C-alpha positions in Angstrom: -8.5 -18.9 -74.6 -6.4 -18.9 -71.5 -5.4 -22.0 -69.7 -6.1 -22.5 -66.0 -2.4 -21.8 -65.3 -2.3 -18.7 -67.4 -5.5 -17.3 -65.8 -4.0 -18.0 -62.4 -0.8 -16.1 -63.3 -3.0 -13.1 -64.5 -5.0 -13.2 -61.3 -1.8 -13.3 -59.3 -0.4 -10.3 -61.1 -3.6 -8.4 -60.2 -3.3 -9.6 -56.6 0.3 -8.5 -56.2 -0.5 -5.1 -57.7 -3.3 -4.5 -55.2 -6.2 -4.9 -57.7 -8.0 -7.2 -55.4 -11.4 -7.1 -57.1 -9.9 -8.1 -60.5 -7.9 -10.9 -58.8 -10.9 -12.2 -56.9 -13.0 -12.3 -60.1 -10.3 -14.4 -61.9 -9.8 -16.8 -58.9 -13.5 -17.4 -58.9 -13.6 -18.0 -62.6 -10.8 -20.6 -62.3 -12.7 -22.3 -59.4 -15.9 -22.4 -61.4 -14.1 -24.4 -64.0 -11.8 -26.4 -61.7 -13.2 -26.4 -58.1 -10.2 -28.3 -56.7 -7.5 -25.9 -58.0 -5.7 -25.4 -54.7 -3.6 -22.3 -55.6 -6.8 -20.4 -56.5 -8.5 -21.5 -53.2 -5.4 -20.4 -51.3 -5.1 -17.0 -52.8 -8.8 -16.4 -52.8 -8.6 -17.1 -49.1 -5.8 -14.5 -48.8 -8.0 -11.9 -50.4 -10.8 -12.8 -48.0 -8.4 -12.3 -45.1 -7.3 -8.9 -46.6 -11.0 -8.0 -46.8 -11.5 -8.9 -43.1 -13.7 -11.9 -44.1 -11.8 -14.1 -41.7 -14.0 -17.1 -41.3 -14.3 -17.4 -45.1 -10.5 -17.0 -45.4 -9.9 -19.9 -43.0 -12.4 -22.1 -44.9 -10.8 -21.5 -48.3 -7.2 -22.0 -47.2 -8.1 -25.1 -45.2 -9.7 -26.5 -48.4 -6.6 -25.7 -50.3 -4.5 -27.6 -47.7 -6.7 -30.6 -47.9 -5.8 -30.7 -51.6 -2.1 -29.8 -51.1 -1.0 -30.5 -47.5 2.6 -29.6 -48.3 1.9 -26.0 -49.4 4.1 -24.1 -47.0 2.8 -20.7 -48.0 -0.8 -21.7 -47.3 0.1 -23.1 -43.9 1.9 -19.9 -43.1 -0.9 -17.7 -44.2 -3.4 -19.8 -42.2 -1.2 -19.3 -39.2 -1.2 -15.5 -39.8 -5.0 -15.4 -39.9 -5.3 -17.3 -36.7 -2.8 -15.0 -35.0 -4.5 -11.9 -36.3 -8.0 -13.1 -35.2 -6.7 -14.1 -31.7 -7.0 -17.9 -32.3 -3.6 -18.3 -30.7 -3.5 -22.0 -29.9 -4.5 -22.8 -33.5 -1.9 -20.3 -34.7 0.9 -22.0 -32.8 0.0 -25.3 -34.4 -0.2 -23.8 -37.8 3.1 -22.1 -37.5 4.8 -25.3 -36.3 3.3 -27.2 -39.3 4.6 -24.5 -41.6 8.1 -24.8 -40.0 8.1 -28.5 -40.5 7.7 -27.9 -44.2 10.3 -25.1 -44.3 12.5 -25.0 -41.1 14.6 -22.2 -42.4 11.8 -19.7 -42.9 12.5 -16.8 -40.5 9.0 -15.3 -40.9 7.4 -18.5 -39.5 9.7 -18.4 -36.5 9.0 -14.7 -36.0 5.3 -15.2 -36.3 5.4 -18.1 -33.8 7.4 -15.8 -31.4 4.7 -13.2 -31.6 2.0 -15.6 -30.7 3.9 -17.2 -27.9 4.6 -13.7 -26.5 0.9 -12.9 -26.5 0.3 -16.1 -24.7 2.8 -15.2 -22.0 5.1 -18.1 -23.0 8.0 -15.8 -22.9 10.9 -18.3 -22.8 9.6 -20.0 -25.9 9.0 -16.7 -27.6 12.6 -15.7 -26.9 13.8 -18.9 -28.5 11.6 -18.4 -31.5 12.9 -14.8 -32.1 16.5 -15.9 -31.7 16.0 -18.6 -34.3 14.4 -16.1 -36.6 17.4 -13.8 -36.2 19.8 -16.7 -36.8 18.1 -17.2 -40.1 17.8 -13.5 -40.9 20.1 -11.2 -38.7 18.7 -8.1 -40.5 15.1 -8.8 -39.3 14.5 -5.6 -37.5 11.1 -6.5 -36.0 12.4 -9.8 -34.7 15.2 -7.8 -32.8 12.6 -5.4 -31.5 10.2 -8.0 -30.3 13.0 -10.1 -28.8 13.7 -7.1 -26.7 10.0 -6.8 -25.8 9.9 -10.4 -24.7 13.1 -10.0 -22.6 11.7 -6.8 -21.1 8.5 -8.6 -20.1 10.6 -11.2 -18.3 12.5 -8.5 -16.5 15.8 -9.6 -18.1 16.9 -6.0 -18.4 20.5 -6.5 -19.5 19.5 -8.8 -22.3 16.7 -6.4 -23.3 19.1 -3.5 -23.5 21.4 -5.6 -25.7 18.4 -6.4 -28.0 17.2 -2.8 -28.3 20.7 -1.5 -28.9 21.1 -4.0 -31.7 17.9 -2.6 -33.3 19.4 0.9 -33.1 22.6 -0.3 -34.7 20.5 -1.2 -37.7 18.0 1.7 -37.5 19.3 4.6 -35.3 16.0 6.5 -35.9 13.7 3.8 -34.5 11.7 5.7 -31.9 10.1 2.6 -30.5 13.4 1.0 -29.8 14.6 4.2 -28.0 11.5 4.3 -25.9 11.7 0.6 -24.9 15.5 0.9 -24.3 14.5 3.6 -21.8 12.1 1.1 -20.1 14.9 -1.5 -19.9 17.4 1.1 -18.5 14.9 2.1 -15.9 14.5 -1.6 -15.0 18.3 -1.7 -14.5 18.0 1.3 -12.1 19.9 3.4 -14.6 17.5 6.3 -14.5 19.7 8.9 -16.1 20.3 6.5 -19.1 16.5 5.9 -19.2 15.8 9.6 -19.4 18.3 10.0 -22.2 16.7 7.2 -24.2 13.2 8.6 -23.7 14.4 12.1 -24.8 15.9 10.6 -27.9 12.6 8.8 -28.6 10.8 12.1 -28.3 13.3 13.8 -30.7 12.3 11.2 -33.2 8.6 11.2 -32.4 7.6 14.3 -30.4 4.0 13.4 -30.1 4.5 9.9 -28.6 2.3 9.9 -25.5 3.9 6.7 -24.2 7.4 8.2 -24.4 6.2 11.3 -22.5 4.6 9.1 -19.9 7.7 7.0 -19.5 9.9 10.1 -19.3 7.7 11.6 -16.6 7.7 8.3 -14.6 11.6 8.2 -14.7 11.9 11.9 -13.8 9.5 11.3 -10.9 11.7 8.5 -9.6 14.8 10.8 -9.9 13.0 13.4 -7.8 12.7 15.9 -10.6 9.1 16.4 -10.0 8.5 19.7 -11.9 9.9 18.2 -15.1 8.0 14.9 -14.4 4.7 16.7 -14.1 5.3 18.7 -17.3 6.1 15.5 -19.2 3.0 13.7 -17.8 0.7 16.6 -18.5 2.0 16.5 -22.1 1.2 12.7 -22.2 -2.4 13.2 -21.2 -2.8 16.2 -23.5 -1.7 14.0 -26.4 -3.7 11.0 -25.3 -6.5 11.9 -22.9 -7.4 8.2 -22.4 -3.8 7.3 -21.3 -4.6 5.7 -17.9 -1.0 5.1 -16.9 -0.1 8.8 -17.6 -3.0 10.0 -15.4 -1.9 7.6 -12.7 1.7 8.7 -12.9 0.7 12.3 -12.9 -1.3 11.7 -9.8 1.8 10.1 -8.1 4.1 12.9 -9.2 1.6 15.5 -7.9 1.5 13.7 -4.5 5.3 14.0 -4.3 5.0 17.8 -4.9 2.3 18.0 -2.2 -0.3 19.1 -4.7 -2.9 16.8 -3.3 -6.1 18.3 -4.7 -4.6 18.0 -8.3 -3.3 14.5 -7.5 -6.8 13.5 -6.4 -8.3 14.8 -9.7 -5.7 13.0 -11.8 -6.4 9.7 -9.9 -10.1 10.1 -10.3 -9.7 10.7 -14.0 -7.6 7.5 -14.3 -10.2 5.6 -12.4 -13.0 6.8 -14.7 -11.0 5.5 -17.6 -10.2 2.1 -15.9 -11.9 1.5 -12.5 -9.9 -1.8 -12.1 -6.4 -0.5 -12.9 -4.3 -1.7 -9.9 -1.7 1.1 -10.0 -4.4 3.7 -10.2 -6.3 2.2 -7.3 -3.2 2.0 -5.2 -2.3 5.7 -5.8 -5.8 6.7 -5.0 -5.7 4.7 -1.8 -2.5 6.5 -0.8 -4.4 9.8 -1.1 -7.4 8.6 0.8 -5.4 7.3 3.6 -3.2 10.4 3.7 -6.4 12.4 4.2 -7.5 10.1 6.9 -10.3 8.7 4.9 -9.7 5.1 6.0 -13.2 3.9 5.3 -12.7 4.3 1.5 -8.9 4.0 1.6 -8.4 0.5 3.0 -10.5 -1.3 0.2 -8.5 0.5 -2.5 -5.3 -0.3 -0.7 -5.9 -4.0 -1.3 -5.0 -3.3 -4.9 -1.4 -3.2 -3.8 -1.2 -7.0 -4.5 -1.2 -6.3 -8.2 0.4 -2.9 -8.1 3.4 -3.8 -6.0 3.7 -7.6 -5.9 1.7 -10.7 -6.5 -0.5 -12.2 -3.6 0.6 -15.2 -1.6 -1.2 -18.4 -2.6 -2.3 -20.7 0.3 -4.7 -23.6 0.3 -6.1 -22.2 3.5 -8.7 -19.4 3.1 -7.8 -15.7 3.6 -9.4 -14.3 6.8 -12.2 -11.9 6.1 -13.0 -10.9 9.6 -15.2 -13.9 10.5 -14.9 -16.0 13.6 -11.4 -17.1 14.5 -12.2 -18.6 17.9 -9.9 -21.6 18.4 -8.3 -21.2 14.9 -4.7 -20.6 14.0 -4.3 -17.4 12.0 -1.2 -16.9 9.9 -0.2 -13.2 9.7 2.4 -12.9 7.0 4.7 -9.9 6.6 4.8 -7.8 3.4 6.6 -4.7 2.2 9.1 -3.0 4.6 10.3 -3.9 8.1 8.7 -0.7 9.4 5.3 -1.8 8.0 5.6 -5.1 9.9 6.5 -3.4 13.1 3.6 -1.0 12.6 0.9 -3.6 11.9 2.0 -6.4 14.4 -0.2 -4.4 16.8 -3.3 -6.2 15.4 -2.1 -9.6 16.7 -3.5 -8.6 20.1 -7.0 -7.9 18.5 -7.0 -11.3 16.8 -6.0 -13.0 20.0 -8.8 -11.2 21.8 -11.3 -12.8 19.4 -10.0 -16.2 20.4 -7.5 -16.8 17.5 -4.0 -18.2 17.9 -1.7 -15.9 16.0 1.2 -17.3 14.0 3.5 -14.7 12.5 5.7 -15.1 9.5 8.3 -12.3 9.2 11.9 -11.5 8.2 14.4 -13.2 10.4 15.6 -9.9 11.8 12.2 -9.4 13.4 11.6 -12.9 14.8 13.0 -12.4 18.3 11.4 -9.0 18.6 7.9 -10.3 17.5 8.0 -13.0 20.1 7.4 -10.2 22.6 4.4 -8.9 20.7 1.1 -9.0 22.5 -1.2 -11.7 21.2 1.5 -13.6 19.2 1.6 -17.4 19.9 4.3 -18.4 17.4 6.8 -16.7 15.1 8.5 -18.2 12.1 11.1 -16.6 9.8 10.3 -16.0 6.1 11.5 -18.9 4.1 11.3 -21.4 6.9 8.6 -24.2 6.9 5.3 -22.9 8.1 3.5 -24.5 11.0 -0.1 -25.6 10.6 -2.7 -22.8 10.3 -6.4 -22.4 9.4 -6.6 -18.9 8.0 -4.2 -16.4 6.8 -4.1 -12.6 6.4 -1.4 -10.2 5.0 0.1 -7.9 7.6 -1.2 -4.7 6.1 -4.6 -6.1 5.3 -5.4 -6.4 9.0 -6.5 -2.7 9.1 -8.9 -3.5 6.3 -10.3 -6.6 8.0 -10.8 -4.7 11.3 -12.4 -1.8 9.4 -10.0 0.6 11.2 -11.1 4.2 11.2 -9.2 7.3 12.4 -11.2 6.9 15.6 -10.5 3.2 16.1 -6.8 3.1 15.5 -5.3 0.5 18.0 -2.9 3.1 19.4 -2.2 1.5 22.8 1.6 1.3 23.4 3.8 -0.4 24.1 2.8 -3.5 22.1 6.5 -4.6 21.7 8.9 -5.1 24.6 12.6 -5.1 25.2 13.9 -8.5 26.5 15.2 -8.0 30.1 18.4 -9.9 29.6 19.3 -8.0 26.4 18.4 -4.7 28.1 20.6 -5.5 31.1 23.5 -6.1 28.6 23.0 -2.7 27.1 22.8 -1.1 30.5 26.1 -2.5 31.3 27.6 -1.6 28.0 26.5 2.1 28.2 27.5 2.5 31.9 25.9 4.3 34.8 27.4 7.7 34.1 25.3 9.6 31.6 24.6 13.0 30.2 21.2 14.6 30.9 20.0 13.1 27.6 21.0 10.0 25.7 19.7 10.3 22.1 19.7 7.7 19.3 20.0 8.7 15.7 19.0 7.1 12.4 19.2 8.9 9.1 18.8 6.3 6.3 16.2 3.6 5.7 16.1 1.2 2.8 18.5 2.8 0.1 17.4 0.2 -2.5 14.0 1.7 -2.8 14.0 4.8 -5.0 10.6 5.7 -3.7 11.8 5.8 -0.1 15.0 7.8 -0.7 13.1 11.1 -0.3 12.8 10.1 3.4 16.6 9.9 4.0 19.1 12.6 4.8 22.9 12.7 4.8 24.6 12.3 8.1 26.2 15.7 7.7 22.8 17.3 8.0 22.7 16.2 11.6 25.9 18.2 12.5 23.9 21.1 14.2 22.5 18.5 16.7 25.9 17.1 17.5 27.2 20.5 18.6 24.6 20.7 21.4 25.9 20.3 25.0 24.4 18.0 27.5 23.5 15.4 24.9 25.2 12.1 24.2 24.4 10.8 20.8 24.3 7.1 19.7 24.1 5.7 16.3 21.1 3.4 15.5 22.1 3.3 11.8 22.6 -0.3 10.6 23.8 -1.2 7.1 23.8 1.3 4.3 24.2 4.8 5.6 26.3 3.8 8.5 29.5 4.2 6.4 28.8 8.0 6.5 30.1 8.1 10.0 33.6 7.1 8.9 33.5 9.8 6.2 32.5 12.6 8.5 35.0 14.5 10.7 32.3 15.0 13.4 31.9 11.2 13.8 33.6 11.1 17.2 30.7 13.2 18.5 28.4 10.1 18.1 28.9 6.8 19.9 28.7 3.8 17.6 27.8 0.5 19.3 26.0 -0.9 16.3 28.4 -3.8 16.1 26.5 -5.3 19.0 23.1 -5.1 17.1 22.3 -8.3 15.4 18.5 -8.0 15.0 15.6 -5.8 16.1 15.4 -7.4 19.5 18.9 -6.0 20.2 17.8 -2.6 18.8 14.8 -2.6 21.1 16.9 -3.3 24.2 19.3 -0.5 23.2 16.4 1.9 22.7 15.1 1.0 26.2 18.3 2.6 27.6 18.0 5.8 25.6 16.0 8.9 26.5 15.0 9.9 23.0 15.2 8.5 19.4 15.5 10.9 16.5 14.9 9.1 13.2 13.8 9.6 9.6 10.7 7.6 8.6 12.1 4.1 8.8 11.8 1.0 10.9 13.8 2.6 13.8 11.0 5.2 14.2 8.3 2.5 14.1 10.1 0.4 16.7 10.6 3.3 19.1 6.9 4.1 18.8 5.9 0.5 19.4 8.1 0.4 22.5 6.5 3.6 23.7 9.9 5.4 23.7 10.0 9.1 23.1 10.7 9.4 19.3 11.0 12.4 17.0 10.3 11.4 13.4 11.6 13.5 10.6 9.2 13.6 7.6 9.6 14.7 4.0 7.3 17.3 2.5 5.1 14.6 1.0 4.9 12.0 3.8 3.8 8.4 4.0 0.1 8.0 4.3 0.1 7.1 8.0 1.4 10.4 9.1 -1.4 12.5 7.6 -0.8 16.0 6.4 -0.6 18.5 9.3 -0.4 16.9 12.7 2.6 17.0 14.9 1.5 13.9 16.7 0.0 10.6 15.5 -2.7 8.3 16.9 -0.6 5.4 15.8 2.2 6.1 18.3 1.3 8.3 21.3 5.0 8.9 22.3 6.0 10.2 18.8 6.4 13.7 17.6 6.4 14.6 13.9 8.8 17.1 12.4 7.8 17.9 8.8 9.7 19.5 5.9 8.0 22.9 5.3 9.0 22.7 1.6 10.2 20.0 -0.7 13.6 18.7 0.3 14.1 21.3 3.1 15.8 19.1 5.7 17.8 22.1 7.0 14.6 23.7 8.4 13.7 20.4 10.0 17.1 20.0 11.7 17.0 23.6 12.9 13.7 23.0 14.6 14.8 19.7 16.1 18.0 21.4 17.4 15.9 24.1 19.1 13.5 21.6 20.6 16.5 19.4 21.8 18.1 22.5 23.4 14.9 23.2 25.2 14.7 19.6 26.4 18.3 19.8 27.8 17.4 23.0 29.6 14.2 21.7 31.1 15.3 18.1 31.6 12.1 16.9 29.8 11.5 15.5 26.4 7.9 16.6 26.6 6.2 13.5 25.4 4.2 10.8 27.1 6.1 7.6 27.8 5.2 4.1 29.0 7.6 1.6 30.6 9.3 -0.9 28.4 
């Protein structure tokens, strides 16, 4: 007859060989004879876990630990059960107790890192993974998950290092290649990201996530045809891939295939109606089509899609009474957006509200001229008292703006008389028939906005026109192109005297026409009611619509659209023809209000 120990050893052999039924039968026989035999309780609990009887597994292993509190293996397995079943707080405690019994167990540190990462405790997770790797440098999953935790923190350089260390151990790890691509994209190294995604797909051709990531990176690079092909493959492989449908919609928007983009976004919304990126892309299409009634509510999803919302103790204004209340209007997104939406301050003031504006420092002096604004404070400076707040772009949603109710009265910003006089003196009394300001680059740090920019050399056909004096309005990046161009003497550069947008406004007041790509310069000219010709990419920003050559947002603005993707040459040719006509007739041909 077998002893208890011999029976347990036989049971353990069955267990290790995968013969779970035979092992369970022996464990039960042992416990029938000796109910307090903790090893049998422990491993019977492990079999219960392997059989998805999780509550029973916890009960058995907990009983084993009452009998043998120093059983490291039992504590580790209990932690694993808690982790697998989503009982994360209990898992953390169980792993820590296991580590106290055996501090040099890399698996416990690895398991703890996995739980902490699920909880969003990323700093702690990174430390746990690093400790696991100190104890076992060959632990591939610890290296991989360390990279995942660093990626989730946006620590792109460290994440790249972690993923590369995985690939040193296992060059054919498709997951590491894919995640390396994500980290490279986070660094802004899109070409390296594309190479990593392509390598991942060599290793795992049917990986929908890698196809999606490749498509997203190619879209950011402006390679829209290849991006669309990759994203179509992603949704073919995984029809329920919400991000792939969303990215496909975004890529189709860039190609000007708006009907297909709408279908892709709607498919993504059916899969996940609350997905913020999908809702934001859908809002872009709705607004582009002029469907403001549906578009503004979806546009509020930008707070999760683009950046987190601001948190104030004061309530957000929802359109209710503001009579006698101080309303903080806080800037978001680009400078042009702020200039565009500051027009709503007048409407708030007309309802009896006192408008306090928080905006980038470069806009402070300018916004003091805005109708309806009582006070302006620079972003980062202490805020004055206020009762309600509203994000700058949310004002259109709050006011339920439709295409018929756009507050298009201009000017709503004004050039300061003293600054304007300084510019008048600087430019002198003698002038050509036309003084024209030029801007060709906006924010170069935004990959999404680079499609709006053009190289200064593209403007050379304009500079050859007679009867026009050209002035640079280009500040910061892009201005250096003047020094690299032999035609630079044909454009006057006074930008050293521009310190903020109030200076730019005064400068514009002394010009006859502003020609600009879609950037803050164009918005400012429109807000000042200056004649402005805005040069638009094939797939424009939502506010310009799809076909019009004018815009209800800015009555003194004309829109010059690319006829095909990337075709700036055709735009410049048309602008040159119109400018020649203006010189010949002495008229810009657009309505103008005094500054």
